[in-house]
TIPA-565808 format. One record per residue (C-alpha): residue in three letters; x, y, z. Coordinates in nm, 4 decimals. Example, Ala and Ser with C-alpha at 12.3 -4.5 7.8 and 13.67 -1.06 7.14 Angstrom:
SITE residu        x        y        z
SITE    ala   1.2300  -0.4500   0.7800
SITE    ser   1.3670  -0.1060   0.7140
//
This chain:
SITE residu        x        y        z
SITE    unk  -2.3649  -1.7637   0.7119
SITE    unk  -2.2727  -1.5521   1.0139
SITE    unk  -2.4040  -1.2009   1.0610
SITE    unk  -2.2436  -0.8901   1.2109
SITE    unk  -2.3929  -0.5517   1.2948
SITE    unk  -2.2076  -0.2234   1.3282
SITE    unk  -2.2544   0.1513   1.2958
SITE    unk  -2.0361   0.1916   0.9860
SITE    unk  -1.8730  -0.0529   0.7462
SITE    unk  -1.5745   0.0730   0.5463
SITE    unk  -1.4761  -0.1206   0.2328
SITE    unk  -1.1019  -0.0861   0.1861
SITE    unk  -0.8132  -0.0205   0.4249
SITE    unk  -0.5942   0.2027   0.2120
SITE    unk  -0.5111   0.5646   0.3047
SITE    unk  -0.8734   0.6682   0.2403
SITE    unk  -1.0410   0.3759   0.4166
SITE    unk  -0.8233   0.3218   0.7214
SITE    unk  -0.8044   0.6950   0.7996
SITE    unk  -1.1829   0.7193   0.7728
SITE    unk  -1.2271   0.4149   0.9987
SITE    unk  -0.9969   0.5548   1.2667
SITE    unk  -1.1625   0.8967   1.2625
SITE    unk  -1.5080   0.7338   1.2902
SITE    unk  -1.3852   0.5370   1.5926
SITE    unk  -1.2448   0.8566   1.7452
SITE    unk  -1.5949   1.0022   1.7129
SITE    unk  -1.7358   0.7034   1.9002
SITE    unk  -1.8687   0.4912   1.6151
SITE    unk  -1.8476   0.1122   1.6035
SITE    unk  -1.6608   0.0311   1.2830
SITE    unk  -1.5899  -0.2765   1.0722
SITE    unk  -1.3281  -0.2346   0.7992
SITE    unk  -1.3261  -0.4903   0.5172
SITE    unk  -0.9951  -0.5453   0.3378
SITE    unk  -0.9055  -0.8471   0.1242
SITE    unk  -0.5305  -0.7895   0.1320
SITE    unk  -0.2983  -0.6290   0.3861
SITE    unk  -0.3888  -0.3153   0.5792
SITE    unk  -0.2600   0.0009   0.4137
SITE    unk  -0.3849  -0.0728   0.0617
SITE    unk  -0.1826  -0.0068  -0.2513
SITE    unk  -0.0022   0.2942  -0.1024
SITE    unk   0.1643   0.1229   0.1903
SITE    unk   0.2109  -0.2212   0.0336
SITE    unk   0.2896  -0.1792  -0.3364
SITE    unk   0.2816   0.1952  -0.4033
SITE    unk   0.3880   0.5146  -0.2296
SITE    unk   0.5954   0.3752   0.0556
SITE    unk   0.7881   0.0868  -0.1067
SITE    unk   0.8589   0.2941  -0.4183
SITE    unk   1.0086   0.5750  -0.2110
SITE    unk   1.2253   0.3247  -0.0254
SITE    unk   1.3591   0.1917  -0.3558
SITE    unk   1.3998   0.5451  -0.4922
SITE    unk   1.6094   0.6418  -0.1897
SITE    unk   1.8407   0.3510  -0.2783
SITE    unk   1.8735   0.4930  -0.6284
SITE    unk   1.9604   0.8341  -0.4842
SITE    unk   2.2288   0.6718  -0.2669
SITE    unk   2.3850   0.5108  -0.5726
SITE    unk   2.3765   0.8480  -0.7476
SITE    unk   2.5382   1.0217  -0.4477
SITE    unk   2.8289   0.7791  -0.4474
SITE    unk   2.9148   0.8905  -0.7989
SITE    unk   2.9759   1.2422  -0.6663
SITE    unk   3.1745   1.1342  -0.3609
SITE    unk   3.5043   1.2274  -0.5252
SITE    unk   3.3874   1.5888  -0.5532
SITE    unk   3.3817   1.6006  -0.1728
SITE    unk   3.7198   1.4361  -0.1325
SITE    unk   3.6126   1.0747  -0.0849
SITE    unk   3.7599   0.7817  -0.2731
SITE    unk   3.4826   0.5254  -0.2973
SITE    unk   3.4723   0.2046  -0.4975
SITE    unk   3.1748   0.1128  -0.7124
SITE    unk   2.8984  -0.0101  -0.4769
SITE    unk   2.7657  -0.3629  -0.5296
SITE    unk   2.3897  -0.4054  -0.5070
SITE    unk   2.2340  -0.7072  -0.3364
SITE    unk   1.8788  -0.6823  -0.4701
SITE    unk   1.7404  -0.9381  -0.2248
SITE    unk   1.8669  -0.7297   0.0690
SITE    unk   1.7280  -0.4082  -0.0804
SITE    unk   1.3856  -0.5687  -0.1280
SITE    unk   1.3986  -0.7134   0.2249
SITE    unk   1.4829  -0.3688   0.3677
SITE    unk   1.1941  -0.2159   0.1739
SITE    unk   0.9599  -0.4920   0.2940
SITE    unk   1.0664  -0.4241   0.6526
SITE    unk   0.9542  -0.0620   0.6234
SITE    unk   0.6201  -0.1737   0.4787
SITE    unk   0.5723  -0.4283   0.7564
SITE    unk   0.6343  -0.1724   1.0297
SITE    unk   0.3836   0.0715   0.8816
SITE    unk   0.1092  -0.1810   0.8096
SITE    unk   0.1634  -0.3300   1.1539
SITE    unk   0.1171   0.0186   1.2961
SITE    unk  -0.2269   0.0439   1.1343
SITE    unk  -0.3204  -0.2908   1.2886
SITE    unk  -0.2162  -0.1585   1.6292
SITE    unk  -0.4241   0.1569   1.5788
SITE    unk  -0.7247  -0.0544   1.4768
SITE    unk  -0.6859  -0.2659   1.7874
SITE    unk  -0.6516   0.0385   2.0115
SITE    unk  -0.9650   0.1967   1.8612
SITE    unk  -1.1545  -0.1363   1.8672
SITE    unk  -1.2000  -0.1357   1.4915
SITE    unk  -1.2684  -0.4839   1.3582
SITE    unk  -1.0731  -0.5845   1.0472
SITE    unk  -1.2722  -0.8355   0.8443
SITE    unk  -1.0301  -0.9882   0.5923
SITE    unk  -1.2099  -1.0797   0.2730
SITE    unk  -1.3717  -0.9484  -0.0453
SITE    unk  -1.7018  -0.7623  -0.0233
SITE    unk  -2.0051  -0.7359  -0.2480
SITE    unk  -2.2816  -0.4885  -0.1701
SITE    unk  -2.6238  -0.6476  -0.1221
SITE    unk  -2.8147  -0.3329  -0.0269
SITE    unk  -2.7736   0.0150   0.1159
SITE    unk  -2.7242  -0.1309   0.4619
SITE    unk  -2.5891  -0.4783   0.3836
SITE    unk  -2.2570  -0.6133   0.2614
SITE    unk  -2.1622  -0.9763   0.2028
SITE    unk  -1.7989  -1.0576   0.2739
SITE    unk  -1.6266  -1.3740   0.1539
SITE    unk  -1.3579  -1.4680   0.4049
SITE    unk  -1.1278  -1.7671   0.4432
SITE    unk  -1.3785  -1.9103   0.6931
SITE    unk  -1.6868  -1.8554   0.4792
SITE    unk  -1.9320  -1.5788   0.4043
SITE    unk  -2.0262  -1.3090   0.6530
SITE    unk  -2.3145  -1.0628   0.6263
SITE    unk  -2.2442  -0.7182   0.7691
SITE    unk  -2.5246  -0.4747   0.8401
SITE    unk  -2.4580  -0.1067   0.9086
SITE    unk  -2.6376   0.2263   0.9023
SITE    unk  -2.3627   0.3879   0.6937
SITE    unk  -2.1381   0.2504   0.4209
SITE    unk  -1.8068   0.4006   0.3057
SITE    unk  -1.6625   0.2817  -0.0255
SITE    unk  -1.2823   0.3108  -0.0340
SITE    unk  -1.1855   0.0279  -0.2695
SITE    unk  -0.9024   0.2156  -0.4397
SITE    unk  -0.7538   0.1523  -0.7825
SITE    unk  -0.5463  -0.0972  -0.9781
SITE    unk  -0.2969  -0.0762  -1.2673
SITE    unk  -0.4574  -0.0320  -1.6088
SITE    unk  -0.3486  -0.2335  -1.9103
SITE    unk  -0.3474  -0.1537  -2.2817
SITE    unk  -0.4449  -0.3942  -2.5631
SITE    unk  -0.1810  -0.6569  -2.6295
SITE    unk   0.0177  -0.5867  -2.3119
SITE    unk  -0.1342  -0.8020  -2.0390
SITE    unk   0.0679  -0.8252  -1.7197
SITE    unk   0.2877  -1.1315  -1.6777
SITE    unk   0.6463  -1.2470  -1.6200
SITE    unk   0.7872  -1.0148  -1.8875
SITE    unk   0.5300  -0.7333  -1.8693
SITE    unk   0.5443  -0.5788  -1.5243
SITE    unk   0.3108  -0.3476  -1.3424
SITE    unk   0.4457  -0.1216  -1.0697
SITE    unk   0.3842  -0.4078  -0.8249
SITE    unk   0.6369  -0.6379  -0.9948
SITE    unk   0.8785  -0.3479  -1.0422
SITE    unk   0.8912  -0.3067  -0.6642
SITE    unk   0.9592  -0.6751  -0.6001
SITE    unk   1.2386  -0.7697  -0.8435
SITE    unk   1.4443  -1.0819  -0.7839
SITE    unk   1.7367  -0.9305  -0.9768
SITE    unk   1.8280  -0.6007  -1.1392
SITE    unk   1.7207  -0.6074  -1.5058
SITE    unk   1.9981  -0.5164  -1.7476
SITE    unk   1.7477  -0.3259  -1.9613
SITE    unk   1.3866  -0.2117  -1.9303
SITE    unk   1.1317  -0.0732  -2.1774
SITE    unk   0.8802   0.1543  -2.0026
SITE    unk   0.5432   0.2285  -2.1610
SITE    unk   0.4132   0.5526  -2.0092
SITE    unk   0.6254   0.8486  -1.9050
SITE    unk   0.3889   0.9675  -1.6342
SITE    unk   0.4577   0.9836  -1.2614
SITE    unk   0.5032   0.6108  -1.1966
SITE    unk   0.6992   0.5496  -1.5157
SITE    unk   0.9459   0.8311  -1.4563
SITE    unk   0.9849   0.7704  -1.0827
SITE    unk   1.0641   0.4016  -1.1289
SITE    unk   1.2478   0.4544  -1.4565
SITE    unk   1.4931   0.7021  -1.3064
SITE    unk   1.5353   0.4800  -1.0002
SITE    unk   1.6255   0.1778  -1.2134
SITE    unk   1.8589   0.3896  -1.4264
SITE    unk   2.0406   0.5046  -1.1120
SITE    unk   2.0805   0.1432  -1.0014
SITE    unk   2.2344   0.0516  -1.3374
SITE    unk   1.9523  -0.0572  -1.5702
SITE    unk   1.9445   0.0672  -1.9296
SITE    unk   1.6049   0.2392  -1.9500
SITE    unk   1.3936   0.3425  -2.2497
SITE    unk   1.0666   0.5352  -2.2006
SITE    unk   0.7908   0.5937  -2.4563
SITE    unk   0.5220   0.8529  -2.3772
SITE    unk   0.2126   0.9124  -2.5916
SITE    unk   0.1893   1.2842  -2.5105
SITE    unk   0.4302   1.5547  -2.6267
SITE    unk   0.6128   1.5663  -2.2918
SITE    unk   0.6878   1.3301  -2.0066
SITE    unk   0.4943   1.3914  -1.6837
SITE    unk   0.1810   1.5239  -1.8605
SITE    unk  -0.0004   1.7785  -1.6453
SITE    unk   0.3150   1.9168  -1.4859
SITE    unk   0.4402   2.2646  -1.5748
SITE    unk   0.6652   2.2276  -1.8852
SITE    unk   0.9244   2.4529  -1.7211
SITE    unk   0.9624   2.1990  -1.4407
SITE    unk   0.9549   1.8982  -1.6713
SITE    unk   1.2480   2.0291  -1.8754
SITE    unk   1.4712   2.0094  -1.5671
SITE    unk   1.3762   1.6468  -1.4980
SITE    unk   1.4028   1.5450  -1.8651
SITE    unk   1.7507   1.6944  -1.8834
SITE    unk   1.8622   1.5060  -1.5710
SITE    unk   1.7037   1.1794  -1.6901
SITE    unk   1.8905   1.1975  -2.0200
SITE    unk   2.2119   1.2713  -1.8300
SITE    unk   2.1515   0.9475  -1.6356
SITE    unk   2.1196   0.7580  -1.9636
SITE    unk   1.7396   0.7313  -1.9826
SITE    unk   1.6253   0.7323  -2.3462
SITE    unk   1.2968   0.9237  -2.3765
SITE    unk   1.0628   0.9182  -2.6760
SITE    unk   0.7554   1.1442  -2.6710
SITE    unk   0.4636   1.1378  -2.9142
SITE    unk   0.5232   0.7641  -2.9137
SITE    unk   0.3025   0.4561  -2.8721
SITE    unk   0.3906   0.0928  -2.8053
SITE    unk   0.2138  -0.1269  -3.0617
SITE    unk   0.3131  -0.4861  -2.9939
SITE    unk   0.5686  -0.7092  -2.8306
SITE    unk   0.6991  -1.0623  -2.8504
SITE    unk   0.9334  -1.2808  -2.6536
SITE    unk   1.2875  -1.2542  -2.7831
SITE    unk   1.5414  -1.4873  -2.6279
SITE    unk   1.5126  -1.4454  -2.2528
SITE    unk   1.3716  -1.0933  -2.2924
SITE    unk   1.1314  -0.8995  -2.5127
SITE    unk   1.1213  -0.7193  -2.8439
SITE    unk   0.8849  -0.4236  -2.8624
SITE    unk   0.7526  -0.2380  -3.1652
SITE    unk   0.6684   0.1276  -3.1055
SITE    unk   0.5469   0.4024  -3.3344
SITE    unk   0.7527   0.7179  -3.2874
SITE    unk   0.6630   1.0261  -3.4896
SITE    unk   0.4758   0.8069  -3.7349
SITE    unk   0.7552   0.5517  -3.7856
SITE    unk   0.7790   0.1994  -3.6426
SITE    unk   1.0909   0.1225  -3.4405
SITE    unk   1.2009  -0.1987  -3.2698
SITE    unk   1.3472  -0.2131  -2.9195
SITE    unk   1.5046  -0.5038  -2.7298
SITE    unk   1.4865  -0.5201  -2.3516
SITE    unk   1.4920  -0.7658  -2.0654
SITE    unk   1.1403  -0.6707  -1.9564
SITE    unk   0.8554  -0.4244  -2.0083
SITE    unk   0.7213  -0.1951  -1.7364
SITE    unk   0.3665  -0.0839  -1.8188
SITE    unk   0.2705   0.2382  -1.6382
SITE    unk  -0.0147   0.3808  -1.8443
SITE    unk  -0.2249   0.4750  -1.5429
SITE    unk  -0.4616   0.3226  -1.2925
SITE    unk  -0.8343   0.2550  -1.2924
SITE    unk  -1.0841   0.2703  -1.0041
SITE    unk  -1.1926  -0.0588  -0.8485
SITE    unk  -1.5699  -0.0338  -0.8720
SITE    unk  -1.6446  -0.3204  -1.1126
SITE    unk  -1.8083  -0.6185  -0.9420
SITE    unk  -1.8624  -0.4251  -0.6203
SITE    unk  -2.2415  -0.4282  -0.6569
SITE    unk  -2.2943  -0.0526  -0.6470
SITE    unk  -2.5760  -0.0886  -0.9012
SITE    unk  -2.7851  -0.2593  -0.6323
SITE    unk  -2.7930   0.0654  -0.4353
SITE    unk  -2.8747   0.2941  -0.7266
SITE    unk  -2.5207   0.3961  -0.8204
SITE    unk  -2.3721   0.3865  -1.1682
SITE    unk  -2.0004   0.4471  -1.2196
SITE    unk  -1.9112   0.6650  -1.5184
SITE    unk  -1.7399   0.5181  -1.8253
SITE    unk  -1.4046   0.5316  -1.6456
SITE    unk  -1.5360   0.3624  -1.3300
SITE    unk  -1.5565   0.6694  -1.1025
SITE    unk  -1.8421   0.7523  -0.8638
SITE    unk  -1.9886   1.0992  -0.8194
SITE    unk  -1.9931   1.2441  -0.4674
SITE    unk  -2.1034   1.5724  -0.3131
SITE    unk  -1.9081   1.8078  -0.0875
SITE    unk  -1.9528   1.5638   0.2040
SITE    unk  -1.8287   1.2725  -0.0093
SITE    unk  -2.1782   1.1238  -0.0082
SITE    unk  -2.3086   0.9501  -0.3189
SITE    unk  -2.6607   1.0025  -0.4516
SITE    unk  -2.7705   0.7185  -0.2210
SITE    unk  -2.8227   0.8351   0.1393
SITE    unk  -2.5819   0.6887   0.3963
SITE    unk  -2.3444   0.5670   0.1214
SITE    unk  -2.0132   0.7527   0.0880
SITE    unk  -1.7199   0.7155  -0.1533
SITE    unk  -1.3632   0.8322  -0.0945
SITE    unk  -1.0215   0.8038  -0.2550
SITE    unk  -0.9308   0.6733  -0.5996
SITE    unk  -1.2869   0.5721  -0.6920
SITE    unk  -1.3922   0.9400  -0.6912
SITE    unk  -1.3023   1.2060  -0.9476
SITE    unk  -0.9797   1.3976  -0.9034
SITE    unk  -0.6154   1.2989  -0.8720
SITE    unk  -0.5406   0.9459  -0.7508
SITE    unk  -0.3338   1.0580  -0.4541
SITE    unk  -0.3099   0.9008  -0.1104
SITE    unk  -0.3366   1.2361   0.0694
SITE    unk  -0.6474   1.3260  -0.1313
SITE    unk  -0.8033   0.9961  -0.0208
SITE    unk  -0.7129   1.0515   0.3437
SITE    unk  -0.8597   1.4031   0.3370
SITE    unk  -1.1819   1.2695   0.1865
SITE    unk  -1.1904   0.9947   0.4474
SITE    unk  -1.1867   1.2571   0.7223
SITE    unk  -1.4639   1.4515   0.5468
SITE    unk  -1.6842   1.1424   0.5148
SITE    unk  -1.6297   1.0528   0.8812
SITE    unk  -1.7224   1.4050   0.9870
SITE    unk  -2.0358   1.3993   0.7713
SITE    unk  -2.1479   1.0623   0.9069
SITE    unk  -2.1047   1.1887   1.2617
SITE    unk  -2.2838   1.5176   1.1841
SITE    unk  -1.9847   1.7388   1.2530
SITE    unk  -2.0782   2.0829   1.1217
SITE    unk  -1.8847   2.2661   0.8524
SITE    unk  -1.7247   1.9529   0.7060
SITE    unk  -1.6733   1.9695   0.3287
SITE    unk  -1.4324   1.8415   0.0651
SITE    unk  -1.2313   2.1306  -0.0828
SITE    unk  -1.0133   2.0299  -0.3766
SITE    unk  -0.8626   2.3775  -0.4256
SITE    unk  -0.5445   2.2939  -0.2364
SITE    unk  -0.4301   1.9391  -0.3143
SITE    unk  -0.0520   1.9290  -0.3581
SITE    unk   0.1010   1.7034  -0.6221
SITE    unk   0.4377   1.5427  -0.5446
SITE    unk   0.6590   1.3487  -0.7854
SITE    unk   0.9724   1.1652  -0.6714
SITE    unk   1.1802   1.1941  -0.9838
SITE    unk   1.5377   1.3252  -0.9693
SITE    unk   1.5087   1.6126  -0.9044
SITE    unk   1.1686   1.6048  -0.7377
SITE    unk   0.8663   1.7961  -0.8662
SITE    unk   0.5827   1.9426  -0.6604
SITE    unk   0.3062   2.1910  -0.7176
SITE    unk  -0.0138   2.3188  -0.5630
SITE    unk  -0.2849   2.5558  -0.6827
SITE    unk  -0.3127   2.7083  -1.0289
SITE    unk  -0.0553   2.7102  -1.3055
SITE    unk   0.0087   3.0142  -1.5244
SITE    unk  -0.1997   2.8587  -1.8023
SITE    unk  -0.4900   2.7730  -1.5709
SITE    unk  -0.4972   3.1241  -1.4275
SITE    unk  -0.4982   3.2675  -1.7793
SITE    unk  -0.7887   3.0402  -1.8765
SITE    unk  -0.9811   3.1792  -1.5798
SITE    unk  -0.9149   3.5336  -1.6989
SITE    unk  -0.6868   3.6182  -1.4070
SITE    unk  -0.4004   3.8587  -1.4663
SITE    unk  -0.0921   3.7192  -1.2964
SITE    unk   0.2522   3.8189  -1.1752
SITE    unk   0.5223   3.5529  -1.1605
SITE    unk   0.8238   3.5155  -0.9341
SITE    unk   1.1106   3.2684  -0.9792
SITE    unk   1.4255   3.1691  -0.7961
SITE    unk   1.6786   2.8982  -0.8828
SITE    unk   1.8206   2.6404  -0.6439
SITE    unk   2.1546   2.7053  -0.8126
SITE    unk   2.1817   3.0281  -0.6109
SITE    unk   2.0947   2.8646  -0.2783
SITE    unk   2.3778   2.7815  -0.0397
SITE    unk   2.2082   2.4816   0.1170
SITE    unk   2.1394   2.3301  -0.2259
SITE    unk   2.5055   2.3738  -0.3150
SITE    unk   2.6143   2.1966   0.0031
SITE    unk   2.3829   1.9074  -0.0854
SITE    unk   2.5340   1.8842  -0.4347
SITE    unk   2.1806   1.9321  -0.5694
SITE    unk   2.1377   2.2628  -0.7484
SITE    unk   1.9130   2.1688  -1.0407
SITE    unk   1.5707   2.3323  -1.0369
SITE    unk   1.3680   2.6342  -0.9378
SITE    unk   1.0586   2.7585  -0.7570
SITE    unk   0.7934   2.9497  -0.9492
SITE    unk   0.5189   3.1464  -0.7716
SITE    unk   0.1986   3.2455  -0.9522
SITE    unk   0.0108   3.5376  -0.7956
SITE    unk  -0.3000   3.7407  -0.8677
SITE    unk  -0.1780   4.0744  -1.0028
SITE    unk  -0.4803   4.2486  -0.8522
SITE    unk  -0.4263   4.1596  -0.4853
SITE    unk  -0.0908   3.9725  -0.4660
SITE    unk  -0.2612   3.6559  -0.3367
SITE    unk  -0.0725   3.3327  -0.4029
SITE    unk  -0.2604   3.1305  -0.6658
SITE    unk  -0.0107   2.8540  -0.7245
SITE    unk   0.3436   2.7406  -0.6534
SITE    unk   0.5437   2.5087  -0.8783
SITE    unk   0.8750   2.3564  -0.7744
SITE    unk   1.1443   2.1311  -0.9152
SITE    unk   1.4539   2.0611  -0.7113
SITE    unk   1.5857   1.8973  -0.3939
SITE    unk   1.3275   1.8052  -0.1280
SITE    unk   1.0495   2.0057  -0.2944
SITE    unk   0.8007   1.7329  -0.1996
SITE    unk   0.8516   1.8553   0.1582
SITE    unk   0.8824   2.2258   0.0767
SITE    unk   0.5447   2.2330  -0.1019
SITE    unk   0.3658   2.2138   0.2348
SITE    unk   0.4469   2.5783   0.3085
SITE    unk   0.3042   2.6789  -0.0285
SITE    unk  -0.0122   2.4759   0.0325
SITE    unk  -0.0601   2.6464   0.3684
SITE    unk  -0.0077   2.9874   0.2106
SITE    unk  -0.2814   2.9267  -0.0489
SITE    unk  -0.5152   2.7638   0.2043
SITE    unk  -0.4733   3.0622   0.4340
SITE    unk  -0.5161   3.3235   0.1615
SITE    unk  -0.1672   3.4670   0.2063
SITE    unk  -0.0008   3.7072  -0.0353
SITE    unk   0.3446   3.6775  -0.1878
SITE    unk   0.4463   3.9642   0.0393
SITE    unk   0.3294   3.7674   0.3458
SITE    unk   0.5593   3.4788   0.2540
SITE    unk   0.8469   3.7107   0.1601
SITE    unk   0.8253   3.8914   0.4953
SITE    unk   0.8266   3.5629   0.6886
SITE    unk   1.1763   3.5018   0.8225
SITE    unk   1.3094   3.1720   0.6896
SITE    unk   1.5976   2.9855   0.8505
SITE    unk   1.9400   3.0127   0.6880
SITE    unk   2.0881   2.8218   0.5244
SITE    unk   1.7818   2.6210   0.4193
SITE    unk   1.6162   2.5138   0.0973
SITE    unk   1.2986   2.6901   0.2122
SITE    unk   1.4643   3.0243   0.1383
SITE    unk   1.4095   2.9572  -0.2325
SITE    unk   1.0319   2.9994  -0.1882
SITE    unk   1.0875   3.3222   0.0043
SITE    unk   1.3177   3.4535  -0.2682
SITE    unk   1.0682   3.3586  -0.5406
SITE    unk   0.7968   3.5522  -0.3569
SITE    unk   1.0284   3.8539  -0.3357
SITE    unk   1.0890   3.8194  -0.7085
SITE    unk   0.7152   3.8656  -0.7713
SITE    unk   0.7743   4.2319  -0.6818
SITE    unk   1.1177   4.2557  -0.8435
SITE    unk   1.2799   4.2851  -0.4998
SITE    unk   1.4720   3.9584  -0.4720
SITE    unk   1.8037   4.0383  -0.3027
SITE    unk   1.9967   3.7435  -0.4437
SITE    unk   1.8709   3.7566  -0.8022
SITE    unk   2.1237   3.8741  -1.0595
SITE    unk   1.8721   4.0814  -1.2523
//
């Protein structure tokens, strides 16, 4: 067994791990990053990036349907799924290759293999060439998450996870989706736009649980318009092979119903990858869901052992993991004032239209005993949205009635996953609704909708009909 020594060993090369490794190298540390699959983790390989590439294809198909409104006569587009998948894979390859280049430039060693912790300073890595022992002063755990299953619905040829849904060999004629959360609705609407007959069952009383109901209504309305059949307060109970496809039994409002489809897409969440990692050997015990507790510096209860990304509490978001990776790197290198602040973590959902929010909702502010004032503005009154043929949605601003500070911003509409950055900066900087309203926004732009919503907080929105 060979042995390596380094300053820091990072387990996992997803958005949390690779960002942490690069920042550590920038600070002058010698770093070994262990990753059993490709660099970039779930996000770059089978998550955020490939799904958005496929979703953009769905949007293109949707746009063609409205071409006649702009004076174009366009025939029905024919989809070559193998070419679409190849195009998506090309984007993934360029990005993951870019991480490899950054590792090489920063002299970060990528050790390809699976790791098991042997002690606070020792990790054993099983590689294609045998086992390697790595010793380091500091250890960063960034092992990410994996799709969760439910009883009776193990993944296979006819029961897909998001991974299989992003690598189809052909477009399914029909699809039964279990779970109307972010992944289920993003991929479900994408497949519907491409021509698949989609049915979604969601256990909760609305799709996209956790999102503001006012925003969800806009997406649900658009999904139904695209032909997506949505059943809430519903649970899939069993399935069996039926011909070349599947037959699913689901309980909807207390009654069993049977559905036929070509395949099942199971999107009931993800679980942290801490099992079998050996964290118990260093005094750590994941909670019942598999998460590890960390402090404000992302350090576990064991000195010199840090955890970042999906294996820690909070939303399983790539940008949350990257931010924690930077915090852990700063803490390891004794950079003063470094702390993880989860107050401003934007959520972005790539449905059609998109949803994004940051900060507190109306309900959360009320639970905290904060008196609020609300401002709204619709994309339907925005010139740029009209020119994009995308007027569904609104921006809602939640402010503290006492001092006008922005507590939260909730958006549904075109490109709101980009627009939310301004709202996040406003909350992070402690700005008021008046500050945002007085900031001159370019015209005609979608960003004006946030400005108008902030003006509406004070009842002074110029373009509001009221």
